[in-house]
N, C-alpha and C positions, 0 to 999 in steps of 0.2 A: 636423927640426922636427912631422915627424909624431910622433915622440915625446911632443915635448911637448903637441902638440895633444889625444894621447890622454889624457896625463897630466892634463891642463887638463879634461879632459871625463871622468875618470874623478874627479877631483876634486871637480868641481862636482856630479858623479852622487852623492856620498858624503853631500858636506854636505847636498844636498836630502835624500837619505833620513834623514838624523840630524836634520834638522830638523823634518820632518814625525813622527819617532819621538819625539821630544820635546814635539811638539803634540799627539799623541795620548796621551801618558801623562800630560798637565795635566789631560785632560778625565776625567769619572766614566766608568764603566762603562756607565751606563744610555745617556748620549749614544753613544759611541762603536756601541751596539747600535743606535741609530738610524739610524745612519748606513750600515750596513752595506750591502752592495751588492744585496743579495737584496732591499730596498727599493726599488732604483731599478727592478725588472722590471717590465713591462708586466702589470696583472691584465684581460687578457680572456676575455671567457666565450668559451663554444665557437662560438655564433651569432656575436658580434662578428668570430670569429677566420675562421668561413667568409666571413662577408659582404665581411670585408676581402680575402681571397684571391679571392672572386668577382669584386670593385672592382680589384682588378691585374688580373684576366686579361683582365676586360673592355674596360680602359684597352691592355691590350698587345695583344689579338687589334687594336682599334680602332686603333691606331700602326701596327701589322705588315700588316694586312691591306686597307688604304684604297688606294684605286687613283683614278689621274686621267689617263682615256685621253687628254685633248691630252698631258700631257708624254709620253705611248707615241707618241703621233705625233710629237713632237718627234725622240725616239730614232731612229724608223724614217725619219726623212726625214733625218736626220744622216746617217746609213748609205746614203745614197743622192744625197748631193749633185750627182753630174754627173748628174742626171736632172731636178732642178729647177732653175730659173733666180730663185729666190727663198730667203732664208734659211729654216732648220725651222720657227722660230718663225711666221714670217708664212704658210709654207702651211697649216701648221695651226691658224692663227687664234689663239695662244695668249696670254690675256691679252689679247683686244680685243674689244669692244661686237661682239655679232652684230646684225645689221643687212639686213635682206630687201628686197628680192632680192639674191644673193651677185652683186658683178661686180669681179674676175672671181671665176668658180666656181671651187672649189679642187680642186686637182689630188687623186688617190689615192694613198693612202699604204697599201701592202700590203706585207706580213711575212709569214711562214708561222705556223702555229697555236703551233709548239713555239716558236718567237721570241719573241711574244708571251706566251704561259705563263711565261718563263722572265725577261723584262724585266718584265711589267706585271702582276706575281702580284697579289691581291687585288681587293676588289670596290669598284665608285666608288658611295659612297650617291648617294640621291636626293637633292637639296634642297630646297629648301620649295617652289617652284615646281612642279618636277619631279613630286609627290606630292598635290600640292593640286589642281591641275589636273583629272587624269581622276579625283580622287575627285569634287572640287565639280561635274563635268560628265558624269561616265558611274555613277560607282556611287552616289551618293547617290539618283538617279531610278530607279532601278532598284529599288533596296531598294525605296523608297515603291510602286510597282508589284508588287515581289514581296508586300509587306506584302499587298496587295488582293486576290491569290489565295486562290480558298478552299480551307479545308484540312480540312473535315469539322467533327464537335465529337466530343467524347470520351465514350465509352459511360458508361452509370453504371452503379456497381456496386450489383450485388446486396444488397439485406439495407442497404445504409447509408442512417442515420439521423441529420440533423443534431441537432446538441447546443444545449440551449437558455440561454445566458448563463454558458458555463462560468468557473468560477473562474480569475483569472491566479494562474500558479502556474510556475516553471520545466518542468514535463512540458508543460504548456498550448501555453508559446510555443514550444518544442521540438516540437511536434506543429504547430502554425500553420504552423512554417517548414517542417515536413516536407511538408505539405499545400498549401502555395505551390507548392515545387519541386514538385511533382508536377503540380499546374496548369500551371507553366509546360512542364513537359516533355513534355506532347502537342503544344503547337503548334510548340514548338521541334523537337522528333521528324518533324513534318509539314512544317515547312520545310525539312529536311534530304532528307527523300524529294523533296520537289519538284525541289531541286536538285541530287539526286544522280539522279534518275530522270525528269526532262523528258520525254520520249519518249510513258510512260504517262500521264502529265499531259495533253499535248497530246492524246492519243486521246481521254482521258476528257471532257475540253471538247469535242471535235469531235462526239464520240457524244451527250453529253447534249444539246448543241444542236440537233442532227438528230433526236434522238428525241420532243425536246420539239415542234419541227416538224412530224414525224409525223402526232404525238397532234391537235396544234390544226387540222391540215389536216382531220383525219378526224372532230371531233368534231360529231356530228347529234346536234340535242337533239329530233328528230322523237320522239312518243310510243310508235310502234313501235319505236325503238333506245333506249329507256328504260336498257335495260342496258346497250350500252354507252356511252351516254354518262355514265352515273354511274361508272364505273369508269375512263372516260380522264379525266374533270375532278378525280377523285381522285390520280391519277398524275399530271396535271399540276403538281397541290398538292404531292404528296407523293413525286414521282419521285425527287429525289435524296436521301430519306429510306434506311436499311437497309432492304433489302426482308425482310420477315420472313412465313414460310408461315400462321403460327398470325394474323396480324394479317387477312393477305388471307381467311382462311378464314372470321373471324366477320363480314368484309365482305361475303362472298357469300352467306353466310346472311342477311343482313339486305337486301341488292340482291334475291337470289333471293324473300324474302317480300315482297320490296313489289309489284316485279311480276309476280309470278305471277298466274296466271288465275283469276276469280272465275267459281263457278258461276252459272249463268242464274238470273235471281230473287234471288239471294241481293245483301245491301246489304255493301259495304264494311264491312268489321270496324274499329272507331276502332282505332288502333294508337298507343300514345306512349310515348314514351323519357323515364324522368329522367333526369337525370345531376346529381349533385351533384359537384362540386370537391373538395371537404373530406371525403370519403368516399373508400372503395379500391373501388366496385362502381358499376355503372352496372346499371338493374334495364330490362327491356322489359316492359311491363302490358299485354294482352291480355286484355279483358271481367275485369279486376281479377285475372286469374291472372298469377301470377309466374313467369316461367322462372328459368332457371339464371342465374347472375350471372355476368360479365364481367370478368374483371380490369382495373382502369383504373387510372392515375396517383394518385398520395397528394400530388404536390409542383407540382399545379398551384396556381395564385392562386386564393384564394378571392373568390367573385363569387356571385350568384343562383342558384338553382337555374332550369335550363332544361328547357324542357317542350315537346320538338318534335313531331311528329306524323307519323309513317313514311310517311306519303304528301305530306309536305311538303318532304320531303327531298332533292329535284332543286331546288326554288327554295332552299333553304338552303344547299346547296352551290354554286348561282349566287352566292347573295350575298357567302359566304365568297372564294369568285373573284374579283370585283370588289374586296372589300374590301381582299384580299393584292396587287391589282394598283395600286388607288390608296394604298396606303399602304408601298409601296415608294421608297426613295432615290431620285431621279430618275437615269436611267442617265449623262446627260450629266454630273450634277455629281460620281456617283461614282467612273468610270470612264472617260466620252469625255475630260472636260477633263486630269486627268493625263497620259493620252494624248496628248492634242493639246501638250500643255505639255512633255513629252517631244521632240516632234515639234521644235519649238521650239530646243529645247537641241541635238538633233542637226543644226539647222541653222546654228546657232551655233558649233559644234563643225568643221564642216565649213570653215564661213567662215576662221573661225582658221586651222585648215589650209592652207587655200589661200594663205594669204600666208605660208605656213613653206612652202614648198615642199621637200622634200628633207631634214625635218630625222628623224633617226631618233626619237628620243622622239615626236613626233607622231605618227607613222606608226603606231607602235607604239600609242599612243593609243587611236588611228581602230578598229586591231586588238582589242582588248578592247574597244570601245562595239560593235562588231560583235557579236562574241562571244557577248555578253550579248542581243544582240536577241530572242530567242525567248521572254524574260521578258514583253516588250509585248504576243505574242500569246495567251501564257499568261495574262494578266493581262486582256485584254479577253475573248476567247471564253470565259475561265470563268467570267465573270460574264455571261452572256449567255442564260442560262437566260429559261425562260417567267415563273417566279414565284422560284424561290430563296428559299424558305424554310425555317426553320428548326424546330428539334422543336416548342419553344416555342410558337412560332408557329401551327403546327398542333394543336396542343391546345387554344390559347385560339380559334382563329378554328371551325375543323374537330372538335376531340375533344369539343365536346360536341355535336354535330349526330350523328355516328356512336357516340361513347359508349365509343372506345378510344383507348391513348395510341398514337402513334408513336414510331419509332425515331432516335436521331440523323441528323445527314446524312454522306453518306460522302464521302472527301477523292475529289478529281479521278481519281487512278488507278486506281480500284474502281468509277466511276460507269457503263463500258459493259456490263462485267459485269452490275453492278447493274441497269440499265436495260432488259438484256435479261431478267431474271426479272420486271420489270414487265410487259414487255410480255407473258411467257407467262400473267401471269394474266389480262391482256383478251383474248386470242388461246384460250388453255386449251391450248395447244401445248406441247410439252417440247421446247425448240430448243437448251439451253445446252451439253449434254453430248457432242455429235457430233463428228464430227471436221470439218464444215463449219463449226460456230460457231468450232471453234478455230483453223480456216484464215482467216476472218475476223477472229478477233481479234489473228492474228498481223497480219496486212496492215494490220488498223490503227494496232498497233504500229508498223509500218516507216512508215506515212504519218505517225505524231507524229514519229517517228525524224529524216522529211528535214528536216522545219522548224529540227532542233538540227541535224543534219548541215551543212545550206546554211550557219547563223550558224559551223560551226566552220570550215568550208570557205573561206569569206569571209574568215574573219578568220588562220586558216591562211597563204592566198594572201598577204595583206599583209604579214606577218610575215617571209614565206618570202623574199620580193622586195627587205628593205629591208637595204639593203647590212651586210654580207655575206651577199650570197645565198646560202642552204641550210638547212636544217633546223636550226634554233636550240630554245633552250630555251621560248621563248614560241609557237612553231608546233608544237613536239612538244606542247604541253599542251592546244593547242585538238585536236588530232589524237587524242590517247591519250583526250580527255575523250568526244569524238565515238564510238570505239570500246565504251567503257567503257557511255556510254549504250545503244548497242543492245545489249548483253551483257544488260543490267540488262532493259530492254526485251522480250529473248527468254524469259530468265528467269521474269517476269512470268505469261508464258502458260504458263510450265511447270508453277509453281506452280498455276495454275488446273487444268488438265489432271489433275495428281496431286491434287489435293483432289476433283475430281469421280471418280478410278477408286476414293477412300478412300470414298466415299457410295455409291459402288455394290456396294463388297466388304461391305455390310452383312450381307446374308445369305448372303455367301460363308465360307469358311473362315475362323479365325483368324491363320494364318500369311502369307495371304494380304495381309490389310487391313493386319497389323503391319509387313509389306514395306514396301507403299506409304507407310504412316503415316511410318516410318523414311527412306524415299527423300526424302518431304514435306519433314520436318525440316530434312534437310541442304541441302536445295536453299534451303530458307527462308533457312539462315544464311548459304549463299553468296550470294544473294542481297541481305542485308542487309549483308554485308560489302564486296560492289562500290557499292552504294549507297551505304554512307560513304566509303569509294575515292574517289568520284567526286565529294562534295559536297568532300569535303577537296581534293583536286585542283583544284577549282576557287576554292575559299575561297583557300588557300594560295598558289596561281598569281598570286593577284588581288594578295596579302600582298607576295610577294617582288619581282612586278613594281612595286607602288607605293615598297618600298623599296629597291630597287636592283641585289637581289641576282642578276638572270640580266645584270646589266652585267660580263662576266666576260668573259676570252678563250674557255675552255671552252664558253662559253653563244653565243658568236657562230655555232661550228658545232659542234653534240653529238657526232655520233659519225662526223665527217670525222677523218683521220689528219693527224698531227704539221705535214707537208709539205702540208697545205693553205693558201695566200694567205689571210688574212683583210685586212678592210678597218678601217684604223684612222684616218682621216679622216670629217668628216661634212659632210653636205651638197655631194655630189660631184655631177658630171653625171649615174652612174647613178642616184644617190638623184634626181635631178631626174626623171630620164625614166621612171624607174620608179613616182614618184608619180602623172605623169600616167596613164602605162599601166594599171597596176593598183591604185593604193590608193584614188582617189577613184573610178574606175568600178567596182570591187567594191565599196565600200562604200556607192553608190547603188544599186546591184542587190541589196544585202543589205536594207535598211532601204524599198526600193521595192516589196519582196516581204512583207514584215511589216507595210506599209500597207493592200496590198490584200486580204491575210487578216484584215487588222482591217474591213476597209470590208467587207467581203463578209459578217463575222459580223454587224456593227451594222445592214447593211440587211436580214439574214434576221430578226434578233430585231425590228426596227421591224416589218416586216410580219407576223410572228407574233404580235405582242402585237395588231393589229390585226385581223387574223383572230379573234383570241380573244373580242376585245372583241366583235364584229359579231357573233359565235354568240352571247354571252351577252346583246346587246339583242335580238337574233333572239328567244330562248326567253322573254323577258320581254315584248317586244313594246311596251316603252315605254324610252325611253333615259334620260328622267329619274330614272326611277324607281330606277335601278341607278348614278347620279351620287351 
């Protein structure tokens, strides 16, 4: 029978082959070539092949690395049927609609970390609700507040002249794209510095607020204090711009000439200053005799020539101060209102979290909201300066009075050292190079870091006490961010001290200066690298939390051994207890500290503005003339 079947099969095969051979012989040669096997090969370009392989890898990784911890909980509960009175899927609320509060409270399902990694491999990716809720409640408002923080101004390149209506060519288009990228590079770099070195930015904002408050408090408009009045008035306006010894030297000459004593019986010399924004020089004229010209800006908007008597400089300065104060955007609309709206968002999130006691995702969302809370302090205090005007406004309002060009604004991290240099110009004492200055600088950096450290500590404590209790990926991210923030804050002080050493070595041997310069360059690169790492830690940590990459067995207890027990169930009794004991009290404390700091800064700013207006009114003697 088998032989017969084999014969039939062979016969059928031979018949089929012979028939196919006859059919092929009946076709012409060209048609036989057209249906060759090579014509059915897929013709994919190298790029298409790479994309195809990448798509297959993505699909493969998605199917193999996806995890569902409710199923994992069911597996863990199934191996412990002697402990639970309910079925495993009822214990883990598998495929059930979750409603709060839980009654009864789900029991704990604990297995070792090694068992979890063997049976629950992969990552449980976030669904739409799990990533939209923290994005809308925390991240978007904090990004808005971060964009309100001052980042300084880009220094102008020397010798750069704007072209007039260039022809539109490929080269010109490429050049414009490069210019646009360069224009965006500076603010992007400064925002990276803000989130990478928050302690320095916070201390810079504290120092700038204190500096303005002290100057306004000591602003004396009496005639015998004319020198001090002029210097303090100029610093109130230009204190946030980069200090320039050449600029202050010319200001000293003008102020000294103005307040100098006149011999008895001699009439005051009429001294005028002609300033033409279209030209590049400002010329002082005394009795029709020209003095050496002073370099002034060429890019100021064209206006009519300004003719100011030097003996009217104090009045013109007071008028410029009043103009700047009245022209500022209202603080309530620009800064206070977004901060108050952020407070409303915080209240809404905490109310929603109170109705979801014990939920792990809600707890971690609160932790990240607390982690970013230092941004509120930075946005409010960083904008509490007395005037906060840029170089363009200074050139328009005060440039015509003093006939000089001001430098751009400095970022927040540099405002303490910059304010000290302006104070040296007022007092005439050099204090920015001694050990006492660096000790105060370091103390201020630590003070700014304490604000960041409090946010990181509160966030880490919330994530640490979220079952499984222990140091996980989220809490480790918060701790590491605080440690790196402290390191870069100290490195900034070291950079400044090395820069002072380099300046002191101007008259010393070349070897000493070369060594200090090399050390300064090395510290600068280390500082930039750590700042970039810290910024990436904040951004990538947030992205990983939103995507769900932290929902793994390893991230539950990052550095624990494989025999350590991990919690597989959610909304357990321990989670409820920790929510009442840690999550909400710690969150309340963190945001209460934030709002206290903001309230003190706003009150100090309001008092400072009232004092400044009172001083200006006292000098003019007429309130209506200054309005």
